[in-house]
N, C-alpha and C positions, 0 to 999 in steps of 0.2 A: 559281642557288641558290634554294631554296624554303623559305619560313619562314611561320610563322603569326603574323600581326600582332594584338596583344592587343585593340586597341581602334580603332573607326572614328574616334573624336574625335582620337586621336593622329595618324592619317594626315591628317585635314582640317587640323590645326594645321600639319603638317609642309608640306602643300601650299601653305597660306597664305604661310608663311615663304618658301618656294621662289619663288613668284610675286613676292612683294615684293622679294626680293633681285634676281631677274631683271629685273623691270620698272624697277628703279632704274638698270639699266645699259642696259636694252633701248632677217609678211610678210602681207602683207594680200591673200591670195586668199581672198575671203569666200565663204560658202556661201549667201547670201541676196540680195546686192547686186553691184555693179560698181564699177570705178574707172577713171579716166582720167588718164593722165599725158602729158607732152611736154616738149619743149625748144623755146623761143621764139628764133628767130634773125632777124637783119635781112638785107637783100639781099647783104651781103658775107660771110654765114655766121658773123658774130660773134654771140655770145649776147646776149640782151637781158634784163638783170635789171630788176625792178621793174615789169614789165607786169602789168596787172589781168587776171586770167582768171576768167570768169563762166560758170557752166552753168546753164541754166534748164530745167525740166521742162515740156515742152508741155502736159501734161494737168493739172498741178497749180499751175503758175506758181510752184513753189518754187525758190529760187536758192541755189546755193553759190558761193562766190568765194574766191580766193586770190591771192597775188602771187608772181611768179617770183622765184627766189632768185639769188644771185650768179652761178650758172652757167646762168641762163636756164630753170631746171627748174620745173615745177609738178606738183602731184599733188591730184587731187579723189577723195575715198574715200566709201565707203558710200553710194554712189548707188543708189537704188531702180531697178529695171529699168524701162525705158520710153524714150520718145523725148525727146531733148534738143537744145538749141541751145547751142553753145559759142561764146563770143566772147572775143577778146583785144585789149586796147586799151592804148595808150601814147601820150602827147602827142607829136606830130611824126611819127606813123606812121598809115597807114590801119589801120582795125579789120579783123581777120581772123575769119571765121566758119566753123563747121562744123555741120552736123546730124548727129546720131549716135543710133543705136538701140543701146541697152545691154541685153545679155542676162544672165541670172544667171551669176556667176562670171566675167564679161567683164573683161579687163584690157587696155584699149585705150590705145594710145600714138599720139597725134596730134602729128606735127611741124608747127610753125607757123612760117611766114616773115612778118615785117611789112615793108612796103614804105615808104619815105618818102612823106610827103604834103605838098603844097602848102598854104598857109594856108587857101585857099578850097576845098580838095579834099575831097569827101565820099564817094569811091568806097570800097566795101568788098571785100575779097578773100576769096573762098571757099576754104576748105581742104578737101580731100577726105577723107572718113571712110575709115579703113583697112579693108582686107578681111580681114586676118589679125590675130590677137592676138600682138603681138611679146613680151609679157611673160609669157604663160602658159606654164608648165613642165610641167604634167600632161597626160596624154593624155584628152581629154575631148570630149564633143559636146553642143551645146545644142540643145534642141528649142524652136523659136521660137513666138511667139503665132500666126503665120500657120499654122504646121503644125498646132497644136492645133485651130484653128478651121475649117481647110479640108480637112483629110485624112479620108477615110472611116475610121471606127473601129467595129469590130464590138462592140456592147455599149456604146459610148462610154466604153471603159475607157482612160484617158489612159496607164496604165502600158504599154500595147502600143506606144506611140510610142517607148519606150526602145529597141525592137528596130531602129529605124532607124539606130541607131549601129553602127559596126563593132565586133567582139568581143562582141556582145550577141545573145542568142538567147532563145526561150522554153525554159523548163525541160522536159526530156522526162520526164514522169510516166507515160506510156503509159496515159492514162486520160482519160475524157471528163468527170470530176467538175469542176464549176465552182468548187469550194472546196477548198483544201487542208485537210488535218486541223488541228484547232485554229486555223483562220483563217476569218474571214468576209469576206475580200476576193476578189471573183471574179477568176478568171484562172488561168493555169497557172503563174505565177511567171517570174522573170527570172533568167537564167544569164548572168554576166559572166565571160569568159575561161574558159568551159566548166566553172566551178565550180558547187557547190550553190547554190540560191537562199538557203540559209541564211547564206551567207557575205556577203550584201549589207547595206547600210545605207540606210534610206529616212529622208530629212530634209525636213521641210516648215517653210518660213519659219525655217530655222535650228535646229529642234528635232526630236528624235527622233520618228519616225513608225514605229517598230518594235513588233512583238508579240515581246517577249523570251521568252514562253513557247515560241513556235514558231519564233523567229528569222525571221519573214516579215514583210511589210508589215502595219502594225497597224490601219490603218483606211483607208476608201475615200472618195474624193472625186468629186463631179460633175466632168465635163470643164469645165463652165461656170466653175468657180472656179479652174481651173489657168491661170495666165497663161503659164508656161513652166517647163522644168526642164533640169538639166544632168545628164548621165551621165558620171561619171569612171570610166574603165576601167583606168587604170593610172597610178601615180605621184601619187596624191593627196597633198597638202600635209598638214603636221602637225595641222592643225585637224580633219582627218578621223580619227575613231577608231572602235573596236569593229566593225571590218570587215576581212575578209581578202580580198575580191575587189573588188566595185564599189559606188560610192556614187550614189545617185540623189537629187538635191537639187532640191526643188520650191519654186516661189514662187507664191503664191496671188494672185488679183485684189484690186485695191484701187480705191477710188473716185477720182473726179477732179472738177475743177470743172464738168463737164458733167453734167446729170442724164441718164441713159441706162438703158435697160433692155432685156429681151428675154423674151418668152414663146414657148415652143417645145413641139412634140409630134412624137415619132418613133413610127412604127407599122409593125408586121410581121404578116403573116398567111401561113399555110401555102400559100395558093392561088398565091403568087408564088415558092415556093420549089421546089428540086428534091428528088426522094426520096432518102432515104438507102439505099444498096445493101443494108445489113444488116437493113433493116426487113422484117418478116414481115406487116405489116398488109395485109389484103385486103378487097375491097369483098364484103359478105355476100351480095350477089345475083349479081355477075358473077364474083366471084372474081379479079378483076384487082387488081394491086398498087395501093395507094393511098398518098399522102403521110401522114407523121406529123403530128398536130395541133400547131400552133405559133401563138401569138398574143402579141404584146407591145405594150405602150404604155409610153412613156418621155416624161414631160412635166415642165415645170418653169417657173420664172420667176426672173429675175435683175434687180437694181435697184442702181444705183450713183449717187453724186452727192456734192455738197458739203454738209457740216453747217455749216461757216462757210468761206466762200470763201477760197481760198489757205491755209487753216490746218487744217481737219478734214474728213475724207471718209469715206464709208461705202459698203461693197459688201456685198450680201446675195443668197443663192440658196436656193431650196427645189426640190428635184427628187424624183420618185418614178418607180419602175420597176415595172411589173407583167408578169411573163413567165410564160406557160403553155406548156410543151413536153413532150415525151416523151423518155425515154432508152430504150435498147435492150439487152435482155439477149440474149445469143447462146448460151446453153446449148443443146446439141443436142436436139431433140425426143425423140430415142430415149433420151437420158440423163435427161430430165425424167420420162419415163414409167417408166423402171427405178428412179429415185431415189424417186418417189412410191409406187411399189409397195412398196418396203421401208418407207417411212414409214407406210403404211397398216398393214402387217403387224406393225410394232413399236409401233403406237399413239403415234407421235412428237407430242409436245405442241404443236410449232410449226405454222406454216401449211405447206401444200404448195407447192412451187416451181412456177414458171412460166417461160416463155421469150417473148421478144418485146418489146412496148412496156411501158413503165412511166411514170406520170405524174410529173412534176417541174417545175421552175421556182422562181421566187422573187419576193418582193416587197421592194423596198428604199425607204427614204426617207433623203434627205440634206437637212440644213438647215445654212447656213453664214452667218456674219456677221463682217466685218472692219472695224475703225475705225483710221485713221491720222490722227494729231494732231500738228501741228507746234506744240510747246508754246512754244518760243522759237526764236530764230535758231539756237541752239546744242543744241537737244534735240528728239527725236522719239519719239512714243509710238505703239506699234501693239498692238491688242487683237484677239483672234480667238476665235470660239466655233464649234465644229462638232458636229453629231450625226449618227450613221449607224446605221440599223437595218436588219436583214435577217430574213426569215422564209422558210424554204425546205423543202419536203417532198422526201424521197429525195435529199437534197443531196450525200450522200457514199456512195461504194462500192456503188452500184447501176449494173449495166451490165456488159458482157462476160460473164464467167463467174461473176459475183456476182449472186445471186438478189435480188428485191426485199426479201426478209426480212433480208439480210445488211446492209442500208443504215441510214442515220441521217438524221434531220432536222437542220435548223439554225435556231436563233435567236440574235440578238445585238443588243446596243445599245452603241454606243461614243460617249463624250462627252469633249471636249477643250476647255479653256479655256487660252489661251496669251497671253503678254505679251512685248513687246520694247521696251526703252527705250535709246535711243542718245543719247549726250551728248558734246559737244566740250568737253573739260576746259580745254584751252589750244591755242594754235596748234601743230598737229602732234600733238595727243593726243587720241584719241577713245576713249570707253568704251561698250561694248555689253553690256547685261544682258538675259538671256532666261530665261523660266520658263514651265512649263506643268504642268497636272495632267490626267491621262487616267483615265477610269473605263470599263472594258470588262466586260461581262457576257455570256458566251457560253454557249449550251446546245445539246447535240447528242443528243437523245433517240433511242434505238434503235427500229427498226421492229418487231422481234420481242422482246417482253418475256419470252417463255417459255423459248426456247432448248431445248437446248443449240446451240452453233455447230458447224458441220460443214464440214470442207475435203476435197475429193476432187481430188487432183492432176489437172490437165488436164482435168477434167470440170465441176465446179461448186463453189461455196461458197454456204452458205445457213445460216439460224439467226441467232441474236442477234449483233449486231456487237461484237467485241472488240477491234478494230484501233486505236482511237482514244479519247481522253477523251470523256466525255459532258457535261462542263461545265468552264468555266474562267472564274474572276473574277480580274481583274487591275486594279491601281491603280499608276499610275505618277506619280512626282513627279521633275521635272527643273529644275535651275538651272544656268545657264551665264553666265560672265562673261569678257569678253575686253577687252584694252587693247591699242590700236594706237599706236605712236609713230613719227613721222617725224624721222629724225635724219640730215640730209645725204643720202648716197647709200643709206642704210639705212632701210628700212621694217620695223619690229620689231613683231611681234604675240605676245602670251602670253595664256593663258586657262586656266580651269578648268571642268570639266563634271562636275557631280554629278547621277546618275540613281539613283533608288530604286524598285525593283519589290516590290510585294506581290501574291503570286499564290496562288491556291488551285485546284488541279487535281482534278477528279473522274474517276477512271479505274478502272471496275470490272474491266475486263479479263476474265479467265477465271472470274468468280464462278459463271457459269451452266454452265461446262464447255465444252471444245472437243475435239472428235474430229478426228483428221487420218487420212485414208486415202490410200494411195499410188495406188489406181486404183479404177475403178467396181466391178470384179469382187470386190475385197477388201471394198468397202463392201457390196455385195449378201450377202456371207457374214459381215458384221460383224467382220472381222479388220482392226482399226485399227493404225495405226503407233504413235501415242502419243494419250494422253488426258490433258488438262491440266484442273485445277480449282483455283480460288483460294478462299481463306477469309480474311475480315478486312475492315479499313476501306477504303472505295473512294476516299478523297480524301486529298490532302497539301497543307499550307500551307507556304509559305516566303517569306522576305524576302531581297532581293537589292541591296545598295548596290553602286554602281559609281562610280569616280572616274578622271577623266582630266585630265591637265595637259599643256600643250604650250607650247613656244617656237618660233617661226620667223622668220627674217630673210630679207627680199627685198633683195638687194644689187645695185645697178646701177653697177658700176665704170666703165662707158661707156654711151653712149646706146644702142648695139645689143646689149648683153649684160645679161642678167638671170640671177642666181644665187639660188636659193631653197634655203635649208638650214634644217632644223628638227629637233626631237626631240620625241617624245611618249611619255608614261608612262601606262599604264592598269592599273587594279585592279578585280577583280570579286570581291567577297566572297560565298562560298556557305556554306550550312549545314554543320555538322559532320557527318561527319568530314572534309570536303573542305578540304584546306590552301589557303592563299592562294598563288596563283602570283604572286610578287612581283618577277619580273624581266622584265616586259613593257615593255622600252625599245625604242622604234621610232625609229631614225634615218632621216630622209628628205632627198634632195637632188635638185635639178633645175636645168636651165639651159635658157635660151631665147636663141638668137643669131639676130639679124636684120640681116645686113650690107647695106651699100649702101643701096638705096632702100627697104629695109624690106618688101619684097614677097615675101621668102623667109624663113621661120623654120625653124630647126633646134632641135628639142626633144629633150632627154634627161632621164630621171628614174630613180630607183631608191629603194628603202626596204624597210622591214620593216613589216608590217601585222598586228596581233594582233586576233583575232576574239573573241567572247564564247561561253561554253558555253550552249547552249539549256537553259532552265529545264524543258522537258519531260523531258530526260534526268535531271537532278537529282531532279526529282519522282519519276519512276519508281523511281530507285534508293533514295530515302528511304522511299518508300511501301512497296516490296516487298523490305524487308531481312530478312524471315524472322521478324519479331517481331510487328508488328500486321497483316501481310498475308503469308499463306503459300500457296505454290503446290505441288500435288502433281503429278508427272508419271509416269504409268504406261504400260506397254507392254501389248498384248493377251496375255491369259493370265497375267499377273502376279498374284500373290496380292493381293486386295483391289481389282482392277481392275474397273470396272463393265462390264455388258453394254450395247451400244447399244440404246436411247437414254438409258439410266438415268444419273443423276448421284449423286454421294456426298452423303450427309447430313452428313458431318463429315469432318475430316481424317483419312485412313486411319491405323490403327495400323501400325507397321513401315515406313512410307515416309518417306524423308528429304525434307526441305523444299527446294525449288528456290527460288533467290533471284536478284534483281537487286541489283547494287551498282554503285558508282563507285569507280575507283581514287582513294584519298585524295589521291594525288599528280598527279591529272590536270592537265594543263596547257592553257591557252588555245591553240587552233590558231592558226597564223600563216602568212603567205605572205611570200616574198622576191620583189619585183617589179622589174622593169626595162623601160624602153620608150624608143624612139627613134622620132621622126617628122619628116618634112619636109614643110612646107606652103608652097604657092606661089599667089600672087594673079595672075591674068591679067586682061586687059582684058574688059569686059563683066560685071564683077562675078562672074567665076567663079574658084573657088579649087579646088586639088587637094592632096591629102594621101597620103603613102605612110608607113605606120608599121609597126614590129615590136614585139610585146609578149611578155614573158616572165613566167611566174608559176610558182613552186615552192611548193606547199603542204605544210606539215609539221604533224604533231600533230592530224590531223583526227579529231574524235571519232566513234567507231563502237562497236558492241557485239560482243563475242566471248565465247564459253563458256570460262571458264578451269578448268572442272572436267569435262572431256570424258571419257567412259568410255574405258578403255583395253582392255577385253575385252567380248565379246559375252556375253549372258546364258548360253550354253552353255559358253563357255570359264570364266566366273567360277564357275559351279556345278561344273565339273569340277575347277578348281584350288582351290575352297574360298575364293575371294576375295570379300569383301564389296564391295558398292556398285559393281560392275562394275569395279573397279579404279581408281576416280577418285582424282586427286590428294588431294583433301580428303575423307576417309571421313565427314565429319559432315553433308554437304549433297548434294543431287542436283546439278542443274545450277546453275552460278554464271555468269549472264550480266552481264558486266562492261562499263560504259562506260569507254573509255579514249581517250587522244589517241594513236592508233597508226597513222592513215591518213596516206597521201601522195598528192599529185597533182603533175602536170606540164602546162604548157600553153606552146605556142609558137604565135603568131599573126602572120601577115602581112596587113596591111589597106591597102586603096586606097579613097579617098573622093573624090568630086567634090561640089560644091555651089555654088549661086548665091545671091547676096543677093536677098531678096525684091524684086520690082520690079512695075511695073504689069502686065507681061505674065504674071508668076506666079513660080514658084520651083522648083527641082529639087534632089534629093539623091540620090547613088549611093553605096552602101556595099558593098564586097566584102570578105570575110574568107576566107583560106585558114589553117586552123589544125590543130593536133594536140593533143588534150586526153586525158591519160590519168590514172587513179587506181586505187586499190585499195579505195576506200571506199564508192562509190555515193552516191545522192542523199540518203539518209536516215540520220540519226544511230543509228537502231536496225537498220540493215542489218548482217548478219553474214557473215563470209567463209566459203567452202566448207571450208577447212582452218583450224581455229580457232587453231592455234598457228603458222600461216604466212601472214601477211597478204599478203606480197608475191606469193604465188601467185595472188591475185586481181587482180594488175595487169593492166589492160587498158584499152581505150577507155573514157572516162568516160561516164556515162548521157547527158551533154549534148554529147557529141562530134559536131560537125558540120563536116566537113572543108571543104565549100564552103557558103558563104552569101552571098546576093546579095539586096540589098533596093534597089529603085528607087522614089522617091516624089517627089511634087511636085503642083503645081497650075498650071493655066493660067487667067489672069484674062479678063474681058470681052475677047473679040476686037476688038470695035468701038472700045472705049476704047484698047486697045493700039495700034490703027491710026490713032487720032485721028479717027474718024468722028464727025461731029457732027449729021449729018442726023436730025432728030426722028423722021421717019417710019421710018428704018431702026432707030433705037434703040428705038422702040416694038415694032417687029416682031421684032428679033433682038438687042437689047442685053440686058445684065445677066447673060449665061451665065457660069459658071465650071465648071472641070472639075478634080476632084482624083483622085489615084490612088496606090495602094501596091502593088507587086509584090514578092513575096518568094519565094526559092527556097532550099532547104536540102537538103543530103544527107541520106540516111536515117540516123535514130538507130540505135545499136546495141542489140542484146538478148542475153540469155544463155539458151542451151540447157540444159534440166534434164531429169533422168530422172524427177522426180516421187517419188523414194524417198530414204531415208537410207542411202545406200550405204556411207558411212564410219563409221556408227555414232556420230555425235556428237549424236544425237537432234534434229537440224536437217534439215528436208526441203528442202534447196536444192543438192543434188549435181548435177554436171554428167557427161555421159558421159565415159568415159576419153579423155584427149588433147584434149579441148575446152576452150578457154580462156573466161574470163569476156568477156561482150559481144563475142563472135566473129562473130555474125551482124548483118545490117542489115536494118531496115525499108526500104521504097521511099523515094526522095526525095519531098519534099513542096513544093508550090508553091501560090500563091494569088494572085489578082489582084482587088483590092478598088477600086471606082470610086465616084466621087460626081459627079453632074450637078446643077447647081442654077441657079436664075435668080432674080434680085432685081428687085422691082417697087417703084419709088419711089412713095410715097403722099402726098408733100408734108409740109412742116412738120418735115422730118428723120426722118420714119417711113418705113420700108420693110418690105416683105414678101418673104421668100425661100422659095421651094419647091424641094424637092430630092428626088432619088431615089438610093438607094445600092445597090450590089450587092456582096456579099461572096463571094468565091470564084466570080467571074463565069464563069470557064471550067469551073466544076463538076468540078474535079480531085478524085479520090478520095485523100485523105490518110490513109493507114493509121497509127494511133496505137498499135495493140497486135496481137499475133498469139498464138495458142496456142503456147507455148514448151516444152511438155512432149513430149520425144522418146520417153520410156520407156526400158527397160533392154534392149531387144532390138537386133538387128543393122539392123532396118528401123524406121522411125519409126511412131508411133501414126497411126491415120488422120486424127486431128484436128490433128496437128502442123502448124504454119504457117498454120492457118486464120485469117482475119481476126476479130478479136473487137470491135475498136473502130475507128472512123474518125472524122475530124474533120467539122465542119459542111459539108454540100454548099451548093450555092448558095442564098443567102438575099437577099431583096430588102427594103429598107426605104425607107419614104417619110416625108418630114419637112417641117415648116413652121416658120419662125421669124419672128416679128414684132419688129422693133427699133424704138426710138425714142430 
């Protein structure tokens, strides 16, 4: 059912009443902290009620305590991530102890056995920390502080660590761009279960870190401020909302009772790198190939410590990155000469095109501060402020067959202030309130302000950039409140999440005109396929309230069984004429069964997960509705059509307006997820996991032309039919956003991991998967046949049948072996080795003709009998390594020197090829040629001084 809700206030009131009723009768799998449970028994296996259970944080000395109930059970909730000491005491028994390291989202179950003690006995019993989470029901992987700190990271982008988890890969964008459109976060994006990166949700300290305009990560953090994070790949509990694939939940660093800090510098230079095989750079004297210029400095300083011992703590970081590098344009030299000859002859206003190297890079600045304050024994306050700015030339759409003139720069400043207040209202009742405000200002000025834009299929694209907005202003307000109640065997949690976006997007699009040619020969004679030009206002403002409410119950009917059930309801208000999708009810259920000694856990989960509609799509539709912004689409030779490179002075008479709109009854995309996994703990701190994940995506938003011509120009003229026989005679093209896409994912995963130890740690993740869809990676992608979406069903853009990641580190060998010789330690001590090896099957790509063969005015047609994404790029692989050595300097100070190599084996990872086959029986000569490859071997040196 779909209805229009008259007022936001009405829904807020209803939500408050709903939460009050539920909480009066009312799982605590938290997004920012951890929990510890257990059952205390005596030597005869009888439960022990009334025992005092205390857990103390090693770094802050903060303590939480509870008493076991009548069945010997205890539960300690909302524990900040970190290292803890757990103790259990009762008169007449020895004290039991356990040392625990708690990661984000951990649900650790610690069985305790108390032994009788003689009057004079003071012996303490150590309880082993569990290797597996016996209560976690969702399929998830935690990235530990050791991995954040010891693994080599290209660009020190912590989000790359998410790919260590099974069912996670980089998004296949077939581009070397460092920044996705309308986003200032460097990187290629994350795909979970083969889905679009738009389907993920990023959470930092329990609050949204999403850019809802682009549906991507909203801001970027220094690696230094990331303590750890969790990647939920399937079966997320009801607390997770506004996401149809994966959730990445990040916990930032906090201060401790120790004053400690770190200053660091990482440096790169092309002298240590390998040459890009697509580079055309030559020595001017010898003519020999030379490397492309690259220089990078990444430096910063962190400081943490107590403001008031045991009560208040501060952590702060400032970091700056300066990268100068080159991109590579791979337009054929013969094409460059032919195109520039035409541009000269026609007196084209824009610059002439080039091929080869183009300067790029970026400068970023991060500043971060977090304060944690234990106000009372029953309340804790956290405050955070962070700012991120970036400035980059040629940041987008330069390279491969895109000329320098086709690109755009990037400037951006993001600021966030956030607060989290947690209070214990009574025994077994905890409330957590979180709030934030984010202000983001992004600009993307185009390189060529003259234009027009020109696209020549399979040859080159140049002229003014029309592909993406040139500015985006975003203000985000969010408030979240959750309440957790422990009632016997049930741990109940309910909450409300209100998020309000205010966004203004500037998107000039085709204001300066866009010419599309099917091939170079047609360009040389000026015979274009289509010409578009827009007239009107370039920007659109909208506001977007979002509301989510949830209830979940973690029920432990027996010590070895956990059942987690919940329900979530989400609303997203969008501007008129879009109607409210009011039926987004998401049931979720999961179980965890740990029989016997608790070293084996069987998990199963399933549920429904609703996504949000990207505000870019609604902005395009509202802006380009044919009233304040009009687009004319003409073909070569049509009355009123300009000759290349001329543009129209005003909207041409007799031409119908082409518009963008959105189906007023568009619905939020959603997925149906199910997963099962078995995890087993072995001796030596080793654990193994085998799992299966299923995802069925429905209602994925995409664009299609609902006013396609039914006749060619010749047929329409012969039959006397106006407007090429389009269904709606009042408009030209009507590109409509609608929830019509589908996706299918099946994934089998195998993981091995070890607990961090003195010798180091290791993680192995292998995924065998099959990912299909008919929608592509972007919401503005259109199908080949506009009225037959399923005809585009094929491997998803992110389909990688085989993916293997092996990562880990080896600690100081002398320390591992217990060598204490001062001479040996001075000579060979302090070394550490980190590594990440990844292998992925080749990503798919679609073969196209470069022409509009089916007369729908869109140049995306495939040769007859060829399916979408039917071809594959070569497999990719990379080995990244780090070797470091630590030098003690006395007084707790130490210096660490390191060298890192990325893609050490110098494997050529092809990102894109020329996919234009042409219309003949044999392919064009340029078909299949590499147009973009990933970074070749790069070497980075670094130094860190810690105190």
